[in-house]
Phi, psi and omega in degrees: 000136181291146175281106185299327183292338181264349177294320179238122183235144173259128186241119177248330182213176185297328180294333178293336181295334179296342180282346181293134174225189185294344180273345187293130180231324187247129181241127174250114183267131180293116178257354175283323175233068187294140182242116185298325180295324177295313181300314180298319179302312184286331173300317185272335189229012191250027185292345183269001188241163172251152193234139168216181183257167166233116182244120182051041176082000181254124182282140170287165183232005172252122187247146178235168184286165176299322179300316179292320178301312182293318179301317179294317180295324177295322177294319177300315180297324179295320178297314177300316184295329182271002183290130177301154182277165174061040175264143171277179187294325178293318179294320176298316181298320179288324178298313179298318179303311181291318181299317177291323179297335180278343182242007179237148173209168177261163181228126177294337180289349176259004180269111184298326181289340183260355185229126176292320174237124184241163185274101183295323180297318178297316181297319178299315181298313186282350173272008177237132187298321179286322177296319179298313182291324181294322182265352177078010180241138188220174170228180186301311184290314181297322178300316178295321181293318180299314181296315178302312181300315182292325178287319180297326178294338178260012178062031173267125185291123180201161178218161171261126181234166180252136171285119186294335182286314184239003178062022174286146175282133178235163175250126181253117181253145172238111183227120179051047179067009173263142173255122180244122177256119185237152176225087182299320183301318180289341181268356182304317180298320185285324177292317180295341180258006183054039177257171177298132178293159181245342192232021175262067178049234183258015184245042183274330184242034179270091183301317182296318178298312185290333173287321182296323180272004176066032172285317179229158177268314183232295183223161176290156178294341175305317182296315182294321178296314181300316180295320183289327186266358182295328187264009178284140174273102186281002176272349183271152184298330186267017185297323180295317178299320179294322177299313180297316182296319182285317185287330180294338178282340181263312179278143175274073188302325181304329185254014178254125178301142183305325179297314179292323180298320179296324179292319180296316181287330173298317177299314182297314181295320180292329181281317190259337176216065188296338183265005180269140180273078182257128181252141173239120183240157182253123177230176179215150170264145173064102184296340183287305181249004173047082175276105187293137168215160180251152175234133182252127185237136175215126188054240181252017181252145179232140181227146176213158180271125178266110185288337177285317180276346181059046178200158171288144178228153174278134185253127179288130183299323179295322178294321178299312181297318179297316180293327175293318183292326180269359176083012179290325174232163178219168181244133175294160181293153177065033176249139178233099182269123181310135179072311187289316181299320179296319180296318182294324177297319179294323180293327181278000000 
């Protein structure tokens, strides 16, 4: 009979590795007190195991392959290696925050409420900090764990805490008697857009800090967007099209995940034309792997970003309906597209 206690092991230091035997399959690595020698050992000798974390003595239960573990650790080392010199702990914390924000995004395909059939493998991966970092897709808890793990490896005091109002995971840092509460997951849209962060405690608009860590060269994109949109005539029918045309030249839309892009444009529309009934909806190409894209609707006009042409385009309503009917595109659950949703209900 196999020794159940050796099938799954929690590893905090090198002496724990001696517990490994031929039955061992699952490894939980301590990220509260991370040990670099342990990590190096498993990178070089751990191809036979699956990996999850141990946080404050509690084992994770989603495991990923050695290949994913190594890929994530290599990315972590690259982030450390690219860190500017002579940073204090607050600057280091913001540098790690921004660096992770540039390589992580969320996926609507992992949202159970938006998908009738969802990708279980994807959900398993993003519920593991190494799997999440390896595939570049994350959720609130994994995002917090990755950030926590990277800070703990640098001996920066931090914990993962819960927001009592919405139960979101946050990272609580203690630096020079200051308490900093951060929410990297909520900042992913703004980091991917090179805009001012919103959730890095009280250091969101510190230009000198963000220049020092090489997040920005001169100013945040907020400034450029504001300057560009000031002269638009918001009484005209084509104002939404003008907003899209102007902002796409500032934002690197091609490299912004659709989920984050929808949050950025929701922010822009609410700020510059708050009384307009502008809808942002989630659709997908290819029913097999669901390539997410967003559609922006105002009055009877629809717009979407064409990744081949690298520009926003106006979408013909008849083409949308035809593509929906032949299955070329689909609509995620709980979406209400003006005019189109009503037509589809009548067809059903």
